[in-house]
C-alpha atoms as an extended CHARMM CRD file, in Angstrom:
* protein
*
       176  EXT
         1         1  UNK       CA              0.0040000000        0.0150000000        0.0230000000  PROA      1               0.0000000000
         2         2  UNK       CA              1.2300000000        3.4870000000       -0.8840000000  PROA      2               0.0000000000
         3         3  UNK       CA              0.5490000000        5.0120000000        2.5750000000  PROA      3               0.0000000000
         4         4  UNK       CA              1.7550000000        8.4750000000        1.7400000000  PROA      4               0.0000000000
         5         5  UNK       CA             -0.4820000000        8.7060000000       -1.3190000000  PROA      5               0.0000000000
         6         6  UNK       CA             -3.5910000000        7.5370000000        0.3940000000  PROA      6               0.0000000000
         7         7  UNK       CA             -2.8370000000        9.5650000000        3.5450000000  PROA      7               0.0000000000
         8         8  UNK       CA             -2.3900000000       12.6590000000        1.4170000000  PROA      8               0.0000000000
         9         9  UNK       CA             -5.6410000000       12.0400000000       -0.5100000000  PROA      9               0.0000000000
        10        10  UNK       CA             -7.7060000000       11.3860000000        2.5890000000  PROA      10              0.0000000000
        11        11  UNK       CA             -6.3850000000       14.0600000000        4.8880000000  PROA      11              0.0000000000
        12        12  UNK       CA             -6.3420000000       16.5200000000        1.9680000000  PROA      12              0.0000000000
        13        13  UNK       CA            -10.0410000000       15.9530000000        1.3770000000  PROA      13              0.0000000000
        14        14  UNK       CA            -10.7880000000       16.2150000000        5.1660000000  PROA      14              0.0000000000
        15        15  UNK       CA             -8.7110000000       19.3940000000        5.4040000000  PROA      15              0.0000000000
        16        16  UNK       CA            -10.5210000000       21.0660000000        2.4380000000  PROA      16              0.0000000000
        17        17  UNK       CA            -13.8140000000       20.1270000000        4.2520000000  PROA      17              0.0000000000
        18        18  UNK       CA            -12.5510000000       21.6130000000        7.5390000000  PROA      18              0.0000000000
        19        19  UNK       CA            -12.9430000000       18.1890000000        9.1940000000  PROA      19              0.0000000000
        20        20  UNK       CA            -10.3450000000       17.2240000000       11.8910000000  PROA      20              0.0000000000
        21        21  UNK       CA             -8.8910000000       13.6820000000       11.6480000000  PROA      21              0.0000000000
        22        22  UNK       CA             -6.2280000000       11.6080000000       13.3730000000  PROA      22              0.0000000000
        23        23  UNK       CA             -4.3310000000        8.4550000000       12.4260000000  PROA      23              0.0000000000
        24        24  UNK       CA             -5.0430000000        5.4900000000       14.6240000000  PROA      24              0.0000000000
        25        25  UNK       CA             -4.0110000000        1.8390000000       14.3370000000  PROA      25              0.0000000000
        26        26  UNK       CA             -0.6340000000        0.6320000000       13.3480000000  PROA      26              0.0000000000
        27        27  UNK       CA              0.6550000000        3.9580000000       12.0140000000  PROA      27              0.0000000000
        28        28  UNK       CA             -0.2810000000        5.7920000000       15.1630000000  PROA      28              0.0000000000
        29        29  UNK       CA              1.3620000000        3.1730000000       17.2620000000  PROA      29              0.0000000000
        30        30  UNK       CA              4.5150000000        3.4920000000       15.0090000000  PROA      30              0.0000000000
        31        31  UNK       CA              4.4280000000        7.2880000000       15.4460000000  PROA      31              0.0000000000
        32        32  UNK       CA              4.5850000000        6.7220000000       19.2370000000  PROA      32              0.0000000000
        33        33  UNK       CA              7.5920000000        4.3270000000       18.7930000000  PROA      33              0.0000000000
        34        34  UNK       CA              6.0380000000        0.7670000000       18.4360000000  PROA      34              0.0000000000
        35        35  UNK       CA              6.5890000000       -0.1190000000       14.8160000000  PROA      35              0.0000000000
        36        36  UNK       CA              4.5820000000       -3.1020000000       13.4560000000  PROA      36              0.0000000000
        37        37  UNK       CA              3.5690000000       -4.3060000000       10.1340000000  PROA      37              0.0000000000
        38        38  UNK       CA              0.2800000000       -2.8160000000        8.9580000000  PROA      38              0.0000000000
        39        39  UNK       CA             -1.4270000000       -3.1550000000        5.6970000000  PROA      39              0.0000000000
        40        40  UNK       CA             -4.0930000000       -0.4800000000        6.0540000000  PROA      40              0.0000000000
        41        41  UNK       CA             -4.7420000000        3.1390000000        7.0720000000  PROA      41              0.0000000000
        42        42  UNK       CA             -6.9240000000        3.7100000000       10.0600000000  PROA      42              0.0000000000
        43        43  UNK       CA             -8.5320000000        7.1610000000       10.7900000000  PROA      43              0.0000000000
        44        44  UNK       CA            -10.8190000000        8.6600000000       13.3460000000  PROA      44              0.0000000000
        45        45  UNK       CA            -13.0390000000       11.4990000000       12.3380000000  PROA      45              0.0000000000
        46        46  UNK       CA            -16.1540000000       13.2430000000       13.6270000000  PROA      46              0.0000000000
        47        47  UNK       CA            -19.3360000000       11.2890000000       12.9530000000  PROA      47              0.0000000000
        48        48  UNK       CA            -20.9190000000       14.1170000000       11.0860000000  PROA      48              0.0000000000
        49        49  UNK       CA            -18.2290000000       13.7420000000        8.3210000000  PROA      49              0.0000000000
        50        50  UNK       CA            -19.1430000000       10.1250000000        7.5960000000  PROA      50              0.0000000000
        51        51  UNK       CA            -21.4320000000       10.6090000000        4.5540000000  PROA      51              0.0000000000
        52        52  UNK       CA            -19.0000000000       12.9750000000        2.8900000000  PROA      52              0.0000000000
        53        53  UNK       CA            -15.9400000000       10.8110000000        3.5740000000  PROA      53              0.0000000000
        54        54  UNK       CA            -17.6330000000        7.5290000000        2.3850000000  PROA      54              0.0000000000
        55        55  UNK       CA            -18.7530000000        9.3480000000       -0.8020000000  PROA      55              0.0000000000
        56        56  UNK       CA            -15.1880000000       10.6830000000       -1.4050000000  PROA      56              0.0000000000
        57        57  UNK       CA            -13.6880000000        7.1590000000       -0.8510000000  PROA      57              0.0000000000
        58        58  UNK       CA            -16.2150000000        5.5620000000       -3.1410000000  PROA      58              0.0000000000
        59        59  UNK       CA            -15.4410000000        8.3210000000       -5.7100000000  PROA      59              0.0000000000
        60        60  UNK       CA            -11.8000000000        7.2380000000       -5.5640000000  PROA      60              0.0000000000
        61        61  UNK       CA            -12.8910000000        3.6890000000       -6.4240000000  PROA      61              0.0000000000
        62        62  UNK       CA            -13.0230000000        2.1850000000       -2.8850000000  PROA      62              0.0000000000
        63        63  UNK       CA            -15.7310000000       -0.3590000000       -2.2860000000  PROA      63              0.0000000000
        64        64  UNK       CA            -17.3980000000       -0.0830000000        1.0780000000  PROA      64              0.0000000000
        65        65  UNK       CA            -17.1590000000       -3.3660000000        2.9180000000  PROA      65              0.0000000000
        66        66  UNK       CA            -19.0720000000       -2.3780000000        6.0350000000  PROA      66              0.0000000000
        67        67  UNK       CA            -20.7640000000        0.8510000000        7.3030000000  PROA      67              0.0000000000
        68        68  UNK       CA            -22.3540000000        1.5230000000       10.6320000000  PROA      68              0.0000000000
        69        69  UNK       CA            -22.7160000000        4.7170000000       12.7160000000  PROA      69              0.0000000000
        70        70  UNK       CA            -19.3380000000        4.0650000000       14.3570000000  PROA      70              0.0000000000
        71        71  UNK       CA            -17.2330000000        2.3740000000       11.6630000000  PROA      71              0.0000000000
        72        72  UNK       CA            -16.6120000000        2.0270000000        7.9730000000  PROA      72              0.0000000000
        73        73  UNK       CA            -14.2070000000       -0.2050000000        6.1300000000  PROA      73              0.0000000000
        74        74  UNK       CA            -13.1900000000        0.3670000000        2.4830000000  PROA      74              0.0000000000
        75        75  UNK       CA            -10.9790000000       -1.5800000000        0.0410000000  PROA      75              0.0000000000
        76        76  UNK       CA             -9.6030000000       -0.5900000000       -3.4230000000  PROA      76              0.0000000000
        77        77  UNK       CA             -8.9070000000       -3.0460000000       -6.2170000000  PROA      77              0.0000000000
        78        78  UNK       CA             -5.5170000000       -1.3050000000       -6.7410000000  PROA      78              0.0000000000
        79        79  UNK       CA             -3.1470000000       -2.7880000000       -4.1280000000  PROA      79              0.0000000000
        80        80  UNK       CA             -1.3790000000        0.6260000000       -4.0030000000  PROA      80              0.0000000000
        81        81  UNK       CA             -4.5350000000        2.2150000000       -2.5190000000  PROA      81              0.0000000000
        82        82  UNK       CA             -5.2560000000       -0.6920000000       -0.3150000000  PROA      82              0.0000000000
        83        83  UNK       CA             -7.6630000000       -0.5910000000        2.6480000000  PROA      83              0.0000000000
        84        84  UNK       CA             -8.9870000000        2.3700000000        4.6770000000  PROA      84              0.0000000000
        85        85  UNK       CA            -10.7500000000        1.9570000000        7.9840000000  PROA      85              0.0000000000
        86        86  UNK       CA            -12.5510000000        4.7640000000        9.6990000000  PROA      86              0.0000000000
        87        87  UNK       CA            -13.7900000000        5.1440000000       13.3020000000  PROA      87              0.0000000000
        88        88  UNK       CA            -16.4680000000        7.8730000000       13.8050000000  PROA      88              0.0000000000
        89        89  UNK       CA            -16.7830000000        9.6080000000       17.0790000000  PROA      89              0.0000000000
        90        90  UNK       CA            -19.4060000000       12.1040000000       18.3620000000  PROA      90              0.0000000000
        91        91  UNK       CA            -20.1500000000       14.4000000000       21.1900000000  PROA      91              0.0000000000
        92        92  UNK       CA            -17.7350000000       15.0660000000       24.0320000000  PROA      92              0.0000000000
        93        93  UNK       CA            -15.5050000000       12.1610000000       22.8540000000  PROA      93              0.0000000000
        94        94  UNK       CA            -15.0820000000       13.9750000000       19.5030000000  PROA      94              0.0000000000
        95        95  UNK       CA            -14.3830000000       17.3990000000       21.1550000000  PROA      95              0.0000000000
        96        96  UNK       CA            -11.7870000000       15.9250000000       23.5630000000  PROA      96              0.0000000000
        97        97  UNK       CA            -10.1330000000       13.6870000000       21.0080000000  PROA      97              0.0000000000
        98        98  UNK       CA             -9.6060000000       16.4400000000       18.3050000000  PROA      98              0.0000000000
        99        99  UNK       CA             -8.6910000000       19.2560000000       20.6620000000  PROA      99              0.0000000000
       100       100  UNK       CA             -6.1430000000       17.2040000000       22.5010000000  PROA      100             0.0000000000
       101       101  UNK       CA             -4.5900000000       15.2970000000       19.4600000000  PROA      101             0.0000000000
       102       102  UNK       CA             -0.8620000000       15.5700000000       18.9260000000  PROA      102             0.0000000000
       103       103  UNK       CA              1.2760000000       15.9780000000       15.8780000000  PROA      103             0.0000000000
       104       104  UNK       CA              4.0000000000       13.4300000000       15.4830000000  PROA      104             0.0000000000
       105       105  UNK       CA              6.1040000000       12.3820000000       12.3490000000  PROA      105             0.0000000000
       106       106  UNK       CA              4.1820000000        9.7960000000       10.3990000000  PROA      106             0.0000000000
       107       107  UNK       CA              4.8450000000        8.1810000000        6.9860000000  PROA      107             0.0000000000
       108       108  UNK       CA              7.7060000000        9.8240000000        5.1260000000  PROA      108             0.0000000000
       109       109  UNK       CA              8.5160000000       11.9000000000        8.1270000000  PROA      109             0.0000000000
       110       110  UNK       CA              5.4670000000       14.0690000000        7.5220000000  PROA      110             0.0000000000
       111       111  UNK       CA              3.7370000000       15.5570000000       10.6340000000  PROA      111             0.0000000000
       112       112  UNK       CA              0.4640000000       13.7270000000       11.3170000000  PROA      112             0.0000000000
       113       113  UNK       CA             -2.2770000000       14.1200000000       13.9050000000  PROA      113             0.0000000000
       114       114  UNK       CA             -2.6750000000       11.1590000000       16.3490000000  PROA      114             0.0000000000
       115       115  UNK       CA             -4.8630000000       10.9230000000       19.4210000000  PROA      115             0.0000000000
       116       116  UNK       CA             -3.1970000000       11.1300000000       22.8570000000  PROA      116             0.0000000000
       117       117  UNK       CA             -2.0190000000        7.7120000000       24.1450000000  PROA      117             0.0000000000
       118       118  UNK       CA             -4.8520000000        7.6920000000       26.5700000000  PROA      118             0.0000000000
       119       119  UNK       CA             -7.3910000000        8.0730000000       23.7570000000  PROA      119             0.0000000000
       120       120  UNK       CA             -5.7730000000        5.3060000000       21.6840000000  PROA      120             0.0000000000
       121       121  UNK       CA             -5.9300000000        3.0120000000       24.7280000000  PROA      121             0.0000000000
       122       122  UNK       CA             -9.5840000000        3.9640000000       25.1160000000  PROA      122             0.0000000000
       123       123  UNK       CA            -10.2250000000        2.9090000000       21.5460000000  PROA      123             0.0000000000
       124       124  UNK       CA             -8.3420000000       -0.3010000000       21.9910000000  PROA      124             0.0000000000
       125       125  UNK       CA            -10.2360000000       -1.1380000000       25.2180000000  PROA      125             0.0000000000
       126       126  UNK       CA            -13.4600000000       -0.6090000000       23.3120000000  PROA      126             0.0000000000
       127       127  UNK       CA            -12.1490000000       -2.8810000000       20.4710000000  PROA      127             0.0000000000
       128       128  UNK       CA            -11.4780000000       -5.5580000000       23.0190000000  PROA      128             0.0000000000
       129       129  UNK       CA            -14.8750000000       -5.4050000000       24.4220000000  PROA      129             0.0000000000
       130       130  UNK       CA            -16.4950000000       -5.6410000000       20.9760000000  PROA      130             0.0000000000
       131       131  UNK       CA            -14.1080000000       -8.2930000000       19.6000000000  PROA      131             0.0000000000
       132       132  UNK       CA            -12.5080000000      -10.4620000000       22.2770000000  PROA      132             0.0000000000
       133       133  UNK       CA            -10.3220000000      -12.0680000000       19.5570000000  PROA      133             0.0000000000
       134       134  UNK       CA             -8.2670000000       -8.7860000000       19.5510000000  PROA      134             0.0000000000
       135       135  UNK       CA             -7.5750000000       -8.8660000000       23.2680000000  PROA      135             0.0000000000
       136       136  UNK       CA             -3.9150000000       -9.9100000000       23.3340000000  PROA      136             0.0000000000
       137       137  UNK       CA             -2.8290000000       -7.7090000000       20.4740000000  PROA      137             0.0000000000
       138       138  UNK       CA             -4.6050000000       -4.7410000000       21.9060000000  PROA      138             0.0000000000
       139       139  UNK       CA             -3.2140000000       -5.4250000000       25.3780000000  PROA      139             0.0000000000
       140       140  UNK       CA              0.2900000000       -5.4080000000       24.0830000000  PROA      140             0.0000000000
       141       141  UNK       CA             -0.2920000000       -2.0300000000       22.3990000000  PROA      141             0.0000000000
       142       142  UNK       CA             -1.8970000000       -0.6020000000       25.5700000000  PROA      142             0.0000000000
       143       143  UNK       CA              0.9620000000       -1.8520000000       27.6960000000  PROA      143             0.0000000000
       144       144  UNK       CA              3.3090000000        0.0060000000       25.3540000000  PROA      144             0.0000000000
       145       145  UNK       CA              1.2540000000        3.1400000000       25.5700000000  PROA      145             0.0000000000
       146       146  UNK       CA              1.1970000000        2.9630000000       29.3300000000  PROA      146             0.0000000000
       147       147  UNK       CA              4.9820000000        3.1200000000       29.3930000000  PROA      147             0.0000000000
       148       148  UNK       CA              5.1320000000        6.4390000000       27.5470000000  PROA      148             0.0000000000
       149       149  UNK       CA              6.4170000000        9.4470000000       29.5630000000  PROA      149             0.0000000000
       150       150  UNK       CA              3.5720000000       11.4290000000       31.1960000000  PROA      150             0.0000000000
       151       151  UNK       CA              0.7660000000        8.9870000000       30.2760000000  PROA      151             0.0000000000
       152       152  UNK       CA             -2.1280000000        9.1520000000       32.7140000000  PROA      152             0.0000000000
       153       153  UNK       CA             -2.6050000000        5.5520000000       33.7530000000  PROA      153             0.0000000000
       154       154  UNK       CA             -5.6140000000        6.4800000000       35.8820000000  PROA      154             0.0000000000
       155       155  UNK       CA             -7.4410000000        7.7440000000       32.8360000000  PROA      155             0.0000000000
       156       156  UNK       CA             -6.5820000000        4.5080000000       30.9250000000  PROA      156             0.0000000000
       157       157  UNK       CA             -7.8730000000        2.4590000000       33.8890000000  PROA      157             0.0000000000
       158       158  UNK       CA            -11.1610000000        4.4800000000       33.8450000000  PROA      158             0.0000000000
       159       159  UNK       CA            -11.6640000000        3.4350000000       30.2020000000  PROA      159             0.0000000000
       160       160  UNK       CA            -11.1370000000       -0.2500000000       31.1020000000  PROA      160             0.0000000000
       161       161  UNK       CA            -13.5160000000       -0.0110000000       33.9680000000  PROA      161             0.0000000000
       162       162  UNK       CA            -16.1660000000        1.6630000000       31.6870000000  PROA      162             0.0000000000
       163       163  UNK       CA            -16.0990000000       -1.3170000000       29.4310000000  PROA      163             0.0000000000
       164       164  UNK       CA            -16.1120000000       -3.9280000000       32.1900000000  PROA      164             0.0000000000
       165       165  UNK       CA            -12.4600000000       -4.8210000000       31.5620000000  PROA      165             0.0000000000
       166       166  UNK       CA            -10.9350000000       -3.9940000000       34.9830000000  PROA      166             0.0000000000
       167       167  UNK       CA             -9.3130000000       -7.4290000000       35.1740000000  PROA      167             0.0000000000
       168       168  UNK       CA             -7.6230000000       -6.9220000000       31.8170000000  PROA      168             0.0000000000
       169       169  UNK       CA             -6.2020000000       -3.5870000000       33.0960000000  PROA      169             0.0000000000
       170       170  UNK       CA             -4.9060000000       -5.3170000000       36.2240000000  PROA      170             0.0000000000
       171       171  UNK       CA             -3.1640000000       -7.8900000000       33.9890000000  PROA      171             0.0000000000
       172       172  UNK       CA             -1.2890000000       -5.2670000000       32.0830000000  PROA      172             0.0000000000
       173       173  UNK       CA             -0.4530000000       -3.2600000000       35.2250000000  PROA      173             0.0000000000
       174       174  UNK       CA              1.2290000000       -6.3610000000       36.7440000000  PROA      174             0.0000000000
       175       175  UNK       CA              3.6480000000       -6.4530000000       33.8800000000  PROA      175             0.0000000000
       176       176  UNK       CA              4.8580000000       -2.8670000000       34.2020000000  PROA      176             0.0000000000
């Protein structure tokens, strides 16, 4: 996948629309210092941008694999354009996430917005709740995020508790 090409296209569209965005997933983890193989681009955007973003992606030739109020997944027949997954957030979550995002070097050294580590951990805890098969991969990422300087572990714990995953948080904390 040509990450820079797709990143430029999607963020360029969102910027022109005045829509904030942030990278999540493997590229956000790499920006924080945990490189791993990833084959797609993952974004978070405000929920009210969903219709326009899906229309834009479909106009680029992406097929929509799944669409719900909180997620959409898109794949292109051109391997260079690959797969784009989007998480849609609303309300206070959206306001907090986008006003507190950070700018870190992403693909090609380009500055890219990423959520605070605590917000990434919250999304990962939510993913674990919704898809238990992701638990161990997400826990590894969260453990890494919890070791970053200045991270608020109490805030991360609160997200785990909110999703009924306090025991999983305790498992991570024991390894630190």
